[in-house]
One Martini backbone bead per residue (centre of mass of N, CA, C, O) as a GRO file, in nm:
protein
  346
    1MET     BB    1  10.974   8.655  11.616
    2GLU     BB    2  11.299   8.740  11.599
    3THR     BB    3  11.435   9.056  11.657
    4SER     BB    4  11.600   9.313  11.591
    5LYS     BB    5  11.685   9.593  11.693
    6THR     BB    6  11.583   9.892  11.741
    7ASN     BB    7  11.522  10.236  11.666
    8ASP     BB    8  11.557  10.596  11.742
    9GLY     BB    9  11.533  10.764  11.448
   10ASN     BB   10  11.845  10.812  11.320
   11GLN     BB   11  11.747  10.622  11.084
   12THR     BB   12  11.727  10.597  10.728
   13VAL     BB   13  11.477  10.462  10.498
   14LEU     BB   14  11.443  10.354  10.166
   15VAL     BB   15  11.133  10.298   9.991
   16THR     BB   16  11.049  10.161   9.708
   17GLY     BB   17  10.740  10.179   9.586
   18ALA     BB   18  10.530  10.278   9.823
   19SER     BB   19  10.242  10.179   9.688
   20GLY     BB   20  10.295   9.897   9.748
   21PHE     BB   21  10.233   9.615   9.920
   22ILE     BB   22  10.514   9.545  10.035
   23ALA     BB   23  10.605   9.840  10.095
   24GLN     BB   24  10.393   9.920  10.315
   25HIS     BB   25  10.482   9.688  10.510
   26CYS     BB   26  10.767   9.788  10.540
   27ILE     BB   27  10.701  10.060  10.665
   28ILE     BB   28  10.559   9.948  10.915
   29GLU     BB   29  10.803   9.784  11.025
   30LEU     BB   30  10.999  10.028  11.053
   31LEU     BB   31  10.831  10.205  11.240
   32LYS     BB   32  10.800   9.996  11.472
   33ARG     BB   33  11.137  10.026  11.505
   34GLY     BB   34  11.207  10.354  11.463
   35PHE     BB   35  11.226  10.446  11.181
   36THR     BB   36  11.300  10.642  10.919
   37VAL     BB   37  11.091  10.722  10.628
   38ARG     BB   38  11.134  10.691  10.278
   39GLY     BB   39  10.929  10.732   9.989
   40SER     BB   40  10.887  10.622   9.666
   41LEU     BB   41  10.746  10.797   9.372
   42ARG     BB   42  10.610  10.881   9.069
   43ASN     BB   43  10.364  11.016   9.245
   44LEU     BB   44  10.264  11.236   9.495
   45SER     BB   45   9.948  11.194   9.493
   46LYS     BB   46   9.972  10.916   9.682
   47ALA     BB   47  10.070  11.003   9.970
   48ALA     BB   48   9.811  11.033  10.140
   49THR     BB   49   9.703  10.745  10.115
   50ILE     BB   50   9.945  10.602  10.238
   51SER     BB   51   9.945  10.743  10.506
   52GLN     BB   52   9.662  10.636  10.583
   53ASN     BB   53   9.723  10.337  10.576
   54ILE     BB   54   9.958  10.343  10.784
   55GLY     BB   55   9.803  10.495  11.022
   56LYS     BB   56   9.627  10.234  11.097
   57HIS     BB   57   9.907  10.082  11.233
   58VAL     BB   58  10.111  10.340  11.255
   59GLU     BB   59  10.345  10.549  11.393
   60GLY     BB   60  10.548  10.802  11.212
   61ASN     BB   61  10.831  10.880  10.999
   62VAL     BB   62  10.705  10.983  10.675
   63THR     BB   63  10.822  11.034  10.347
   64PHE     BB   64  10.833  11.182  10.015
   65ILE     BB   65  10.959  11.092   9.672
   66GLU     BB   66  11.050  11.142   9.355
   67ALA     BB   67  11.074  10.846   9.137
   68GLU     BB   68  11.217  10.667   8.849
   69LEU     BB   69  11.341  10.388   8.731
   70GLN     BB   70  11.455  10.523   8.442
   71ASP     BB   71  11.571  10.763   8.634
   72ALA     BB   72  11.877  10.802   8.750
   73GLU     BB   73  11.879  11.093   8.881
   74SER     BB   74  11.639  11.059   9.093
   75TRP     BB   75  11.814  10.863   9.302
   76ILE     BB   76  12.010  11.055   9.443
   77PRO     BB   77  11.801  11.213   9.630
   78ALA     BB   78  11.652  10.967   9.738
   79VAL     BB   79  11.924  10.835   9.898
   80ARG     BB   80  12.007  11.074  10.042
   81ASP     BB   81  12.078  11.032  10.379
   82CYS     BB   82  12.076  10.734  10.394
   83ASP     BB   83  12.132  10.404  10.527
   84TYR     BB   84  11.900  10.255  10.371
   85VAL     BB   85  11.767  10.014  10.116
   86LEU     BB   86  11.442   9.927   9.976
   87HIS     BB   87  11.400   9.745   9.677
   88VAL     BB   88  11.059   9.703   9.563
   89ALA     BB   89  11.041   9.806   9.292
   90SER     BB   90  10.825   9.649   9.035
   91PRO     BB   91  10.697   9.523   8.770
   92PHE     BB   92  10.332   9.388   8.801
   93PRO     BB   93  10.123   9.255   8.605
   94LEU     BB   94   9.812   9.121   8.529
   95THR     BB   95   9.927   9.124   8.231
   96GLN     BB   96  10.106   9.006   7.983
   97PRO     BB   97  10.326   9.102   7.763
   98LYS     BB   98  10.431   9.064   7.437
   99ASN     BB   99  10.679   9.241   7.529
  100PRO     BB  100  10.931   9.179   7.749
  101GLU     BB  101  11.067   9.470   7.756
  102GLU     BB  102  10.846   9.612   7.927
  103LEU     BB  103  10.984   9.467   8.186
  104THR     BB  104  11.296   9.430   8.175
  105ARG     BB  105  11.389   9.718   8.151
  106PRO     BB  106  11.286   9.850   8.421
  107ALA     BB  107  11.395   9.630   8.609
  108VAL     BB  108  11.700   9.655   8.537
  109ASN     BB  109  11.734   9.963   8.538
  110GLY     BB  110  11.616  10.020   8.821
  111THR     BB  111  11.819   9.857   8.983
  112LEU     BB  112  12.076   9.996   8.888
  113ASN     BB  113  12.006  10.284   8.961
  114VAL     BB  114  11.979  10.236   9.263
  115VAL     BB  115  12.259  10.101   9.328
  116LYS     BB  116  12.435  10.328   9.215
  117ALA     BB  117  12.331  10.540   9.412
  118CYS     BB  118  12.415  10.394   9.666
  119ALA     BB  119  12.717  10.388   9.608
  120ALA     BB  120  12.754  10.705   9.569
  121GLU     BB  121  12.603  10.769   9.876
  122GLY     BB  122  12.688  10.551  10.108
  123ILE     BB  123  12.534  10.309  10.150
  124LYS     BB  124  12.520  10.026  10.343
  125ARG     BB  125  12.232   9.881  10.242
  126VAL     BB  126  12.071   9.667  10.002
  127VAL     BB  127  11.736   9.555   9.945
  128VAL     BB  128  11.607   9.316   9.718
  129THR     BB  129  11.323   9.242   9.539
  130SER     BB  130  11.249   8.948   9.429
  131SER     BB  131  11.201   8.596   9.333
  132ILE     BB  132  11.100   8.275   9.251
  133ALA     BB  133  11.120   8.345   8.944
  134SER     BB  134  11.450   8.340   8.968
  135ILE     BB  135  11.444   7.999   9.024
  136MET     BB  136  11.195   7.819   8.857
  137ALA     BB  137  11.233   7.896   8.565
  138GLY     BB  138  11.285   7.721   8.256
  139TYR     BB  139  11.181   7.423   8.318
  140LYS     BB  140  11.160   7.112   8.281
  141GLU     BB  141  10.999   6.868   8.450
  142SER     BB  142  11.257   6.670   8.442
  143ASP     BB  143  11.446   6.916   8.584
  144ARG     BB  144  11.305   6.933   8.840
  145PRO     BB  145  11.322   6.967   9.159
  146ALA     BB  146  11.198   6.876   9.461
  147VAL     BB  147  11.374   7.126   9.575
  148TRP     BB  148  11.395   7.452   9.623
  149ASP     BB  149  11.656   7.717   9.616
  150GLU     BB  150  11.912   7.957   9.615
  151ASN     BB  151  12.095   7.786   9.404
  152TYR     BB  152  11.882   7.864   9.194
  153TRP     BB  153  11.822   7.939   8.846
  154SER     BB  154  11.671   8.068   8.605
  155ASN     BB  155  11.628   7.974   8.256
  156LEU     BB  156  11.698   8.193   7.994
  157ASP     BB  157  11.698   7.973   7.747
  158ASN     BB  158  11.405   7.949   7.818
  159ALA     BB  159  11.086   7.949   7.860
  160MET     BB  160  10.905   8.243   7.977
  161SER     BB  161  10.785   8.487   8.137
  162PRO     BB  162  10.825   8.823   8.148
  163TYR     BB  163  10.836   8.826   8.459
  164GLU     BB  164  11.046   8.610   8.509
  165ARG     BB  165  11.264   8.745   8.335
  166SER     BB  166  11.280   9.013   8.493
  167LYS     BB  167  11.363   8.898   8.772
  168THR     BB  168  11.617   8.756   8.685
  169MET     BB  169  11.774   8.991   8.543
  170ALA     BB  170  11.774   9.182   8.785
  171GLU     BB  171  11.925   9.015   8.984
  172LYS     BB  172  12.176   8.963   8.811
  173ALA     BB  173  12.252   9.264   8.782
  174LEU     BB  174  12.313   9.303   9.077
  175TRP     BB  175  12.550   9.086   9.113
  176ASP     BB  176  12.722   9.195   8.884
  177PHE     BB  177  12.771   9.471   9.019
  178MET     BB  178  12.893   9.368   9.296
  179GLU     BB  179  13.154   9.238   9.184
  180ASN     BB  180  13.254   9.551   9.087
  181ASN     BB  181  13.228   9.683   9.351
  182THR     BB  182  13.411   9.954   9.545
  183SER     BB  183  13.233   9.998   9.752
  184ASP     BB  184  13.051   9.954  10.071
  185LEU     BB  185  12.823   9.810   9.958
  186GLU     BB  186  12.548   9.615  10.042
  187ALA     BB  187  12.379   9.292   9.963
  188VAL     BB  188  12.029   9.171   9.931
  189THR     BB  189  11.790   8.905   9.877
  190VAL     BB  190  11.432   8.859   9.826
  191CYS     BB  191  11.232   8.553   9.757
  192PRO     BB  192  10.917   8.541   9.696
  193GLY     BB  193  10.624   8.433   9.667
  194ALA     BB  194  10.305   8.435   9.688
  195VAL     BB  195  10.154   8.731   9.797
  196ILE     BB  196   9.982   8.760  10.097
  197GLY     BB  197   9.734   8.932  10.287
  198PRO     BB  198   9.674   9.228  10.406
  199VAL     BB  199   9.514   9.484  10.269
  200MET     BB  200   9.508   9.840  10.204
  201ASP     BB  201   9.352   9.842   9.921
  202GLU     BB  202   9.219   9.827   9.596
  203ASN     BB  203   9.523   9.784   9.505
  204ILE     BB  204   9.579   9.480   9.406
  205SER     BB  205   9.744   9.206   9.365
  206THR     BB  206   9.791   8.923   9.186
  207SER     BB  207   9.776   8.721   9.425
  208ILE     BB  208   9.502   8.835   9.544
  209GLN     BB  209   9.321   8.756   9.300
  210ILE     BB  210   9.282   8.465   9.374
  211ILE     BB  211   9.092   8.511   9.620
  212LYS     BB  212   8.888   8.697   9.499
  213LYS     BB  213   8.782   8.495   9.281
  214LEU     BB  214   8.674   8.287   9.489
  215LEU     BB  215   8.478   8.481   9.641
  216SER     BB  216   8.319   8.609   9.369
  217GLY     BB  217   8.299   8.369   9.135
  218GLU     BB  218   8.494   8.399   8.885
  219ALA     BB  219   8.575   8.109   8.989
  220PRO     BB  220   8.390   7.821   8.929
  221ALA     BB  221   8.662   7.670   8.924
  222CYS     BB  222   8.956   7.440   8.974
  223PRO     BB  223   9.246   7.424   8.877
  224LYS     BB  224   9.552   7.232   8.867
  225VAL     BB  225   9.686   7.461   9.077
  226GLY     BB  226   9.990   7.615   9.225
  227TRP     BB  227  10.159   7.776   9.511
  228PRO     BB  228  10.398   7.961   9.670
  229PHE     BB  229  10.346   8.099   9.988
  230VAL     BB  230  10.321   8.435  10.149
  231ASP     BB  231  10.334   8.671  10.390
  232VAL     BB  232  10.371   9.006  10.390
  233ARG     BB  233  10.468   9.038  10.688
  234ASP     BB  234  10.713   8.846  10.640
  235VAL     BB  235  10.849   9.003  10.408
  236ALA     BB  236  10.902   9.259  10.575
  237TRP     BB  237  11.064   9.130  10.802
  238MET     BB  238  11.291   9.023  10.614
  239HIS     BB  239  11.399   9.278  10.508
  240VAL     BB  240  11.488   9.398  10.774
  241GLU     BB  241  11.680   9.170  10.860
  242ALA     BB  242  11.852   9.182  10.598
  243MET     BB  243  11.946   9.475  10.676
  244LEU     BB  244  12.079   9.407  10.977
  245GLN     BB  245  12.218   9.142  10.936
  246ALA     BB  246  12.544   9.056  10.897
  247ASP     BB  247  12.510   8.753  10.760
  248ALA     BB  248  12.333   8.849  10.492
  249VAL     BB  249  12.550   8.920  10.315
  250GLY     BB  250  12.528   8.815   9.976
  251LYS     BB  251  12.228   8.698   9.992
  252ARG     BB  252  11.970   8.471   9.956
  253PHE     BB  253  11.601   8.471  10.025
  254CYS     BB  254  11.355   8.262  10.090
  255ALA     BB  255  10.980   8.332  10.084
  256VAL     BB  256  10.817   8.049  10.218
  257ASP     BB  257  10.591   7.836  10.345
  258GLU     BB  258  10.381   7.705  10.117
  259SER     BB  259  10.233   7.483   9.903
  260ILE     BB  260   9.923   7.540   9.712
  261TRP     BB  261   9.632   7.446   9.612
  262LEU     BB  262   9.348   7.593   9.495
  263SER     BB  263   9.149   7.391   9.620
  264ASP     BB  264   9.261   7.433   9.915
  265ILE     BB  265   9.182   7.723   9.940
  266ALA     BB  266   8.876   7.673   9.896
  267LYS     BB  267   8.852   7.487  10.154
  268ILE     BB  268   8.908   7.723  10.351
  269LEU     BB  269   8.679   7.924  10.255
  270HIS     BB  270   8.404   7.787  10.227
  271PRO     BB  271   8.304   7.746  10.539
  272ARG     BB  272   8.323   8.058  10.602
  273TYR     BB  273   8.181   8.208  10.319
  274LYS     BB  274   7.925   8.063  10.206
  275PRO     BB  275   7.720   8.153  10.438
  276GLN     BB  276   7.777   8.469  10.332
  277GLY     BB  277   7.755   8.437   9.997
  278TYR     BB  278   8.009   8.320   9.886
  279LYS     BB  279   8.136   8.178   9.570
  280VAL     BB  280   8.289   7.914   9.649
  281PRO     BB  281   8.461   7.673   9.497
  282THR     BB  282   8.496   7.293   9.471
  283ILE     BB  283   8.573   7.234   9.186
  284GLU     BB  284   8.788   7.027   8.991
  285LEU     BB  285   8.952   7.052   8.701
  286PRO     BB  286   9.041   6.885   8.447
  287ASN     BB  287   9.312   6.912   8.240
  288TRP     BB  288   9.168   6.864   7.962
  289LEU     BB  289   8.963   7.100   7.993
  290VAL     BB  290   9.156   7.330   8.029
  291LYS     BB  291   9.303   7.299   7.752
  292ILE     BB  292   9.056   7.364   7.585
  293ALA     BB  293   8.957   7.636   7.725
  294ALA     BB  294   9.225   7.796   7.666
  295ASN     BB  295   9.149   7.879   7.363
  296VAL     BB  296   8.910   8.104   7.497
  297MET     BB  297   9.064   8.149   7.786
  298PRO     BB  298   9.298   8.348   7.920
  299ASP     BB  299   9.319   8.257   8.219
  300LEU     BB  300   9.383   7.952   8.141
  301LYS     BB  301   9.631   7.999   7.955
  302ALA     BB  302   9.817   8.097   8.197
  303VAL     BB  303   9.798   7.787   8.343
  304LYS     BB  304   9.862   7.550   8.148
  305SER     BB  305  10.184   7.501   8.215
  306SER     BB  306  10.098   7.435   8.547
  307LEU     BB  307   9.965   7.183   8.543
  308GLY     BB  308  10.032   6.967   8.809
  309ILE     BB  309  10.224   7.191   8.952
  310LEU     BB  310  10.414   7.177   9.278
  311GLY     BB  311  10.635   7.364   9.405
  312THR     BB  312  10.916   7.328   9.630
  313VAL     BB  313  11.025   7.553   9.888
  314SER     BB  314  11.305   7.648  10.066
  315SER     BB  315  11.342   7.831  10.403
  316GLU     BB  316  11.595   7.756  10.580
  317ARG     BB  317  11.776   7.995  10.574
  318ALA     BB  318  11.576   8.195  10.712
  319LYS     BB  319  11.526   8.020  10.971
  320GLN     BB  320  11.830   8.006  11.059
  321GLU     BB  321  11.960   8.301  11.001
  322LEU     BB  322  11.693   8.496  11.071
  323ARG     BB  323  11.470   8.361  11.248
  324TRP     BB  324  11.220   8.241  11.096
  325SER     BB  325  10.852   8.251  11.157
  326PRO     BB  326  10.589   8.170  10.989
  327ILE     BB  327  10.284   8.229  10.882
  328ASN     BB  328  10.016   8.065  10.849
  329SER     BB  329   9.853   8.005  10.556
  330GLU     BB  330   9.558   7.990  10.659
  331GLN     BB  331   9.572   8.267  10.811
  332SER     BB  332   9.647   8.441  10.558
  333ILE     BB  333   9.396   8.376  10.390
  334VAL     BB  334   9.190   8.483  10.588
  335ASP     BB  335   9.303   8.771  10.613
  336THR     BB  336   9.265   8.839  10.325
  337ALA     BB  337   8.963   8.806  10.309
  338GLU     BB  338   8.886   9.002  10.532
  339SER     BB  339   9.004   9.257  10.395
  340LEU     BB  340   8.831   9.246  10.133
  341ILE     BB  341   8.567   9.277  10.286
  342ALA     BB  342   8.616   9.535  10.456
  343LEU     BB  343   8.677   9.698  10.166
  344ARG     BB  344   8.472   9.596   9.944
  345ILE     BB  345   8.606   9.410   9.708
  346VAL     BB  346   8.376   9.163   9.779
   0.00000   0.00000   0.00000
């Protein structure tokens, strides 16, 4: 991938939620390019572990500061004296809460607290991590387009998961704020698909759980479900390019390589890891059986509404305007598995 020029260390970038999967890779990408990085954490007790994780990949100047999504005042010192902000922090639970407000409130308030602080402190540009969840959710199957892109918004009037609602509302809150913003602050959003790639530690993301369960045998068979995937290293690269490139201002960028069925992920993993003793399933469950089993199995209930649906997302804007060339999904899946094995997570 063609990258924008590197920095000589005299510009500082705040990365929010620095303990997160995407955030740690963003820090690595920024340090490789010579930026000074400040990471926000809810608790500084994690700082040493994060520094150790990052130090395995790159040397550079990174410090940490405490800030909490719902505490507006904490973001003023967090962004102060920075040139750019990558707002990556967002709640992403392994299980969906019964009350959507548990996700939507911190997601929306957190985004607004960060961007308001950016506007007040003269930040040049903020890049916000959104999601394809803000693009594809809340549509009946008959209303779904053949290909999704940045022109679509999830339909908040219809049913969707609390996570999908939180990402949609948070991104809309950002753009609503920017419409009335009188400061010089610029904004860009990056909308990744299911993010996989090399993990940093045992605190793995929800998307990584998909590959972990296939390797560990927790998933004895594969429902007919699939997702649009992207490598975390690509997501980090795209954040930095969206931060630097002049033409990116005011735009959304989808970050997706391709959409893959769960059974096809298993077919990539099976020949490599079955001989090593990993219990990768190859059987695909019929939809009727999944629907029955979903009545007693929470994991299957979560995918019931997605059976047989494989949405295609276009990343042409990122490829054309940011000059993005994504890592091949098969390579990303294998790299994810190798890192899980190396860290003895499976």
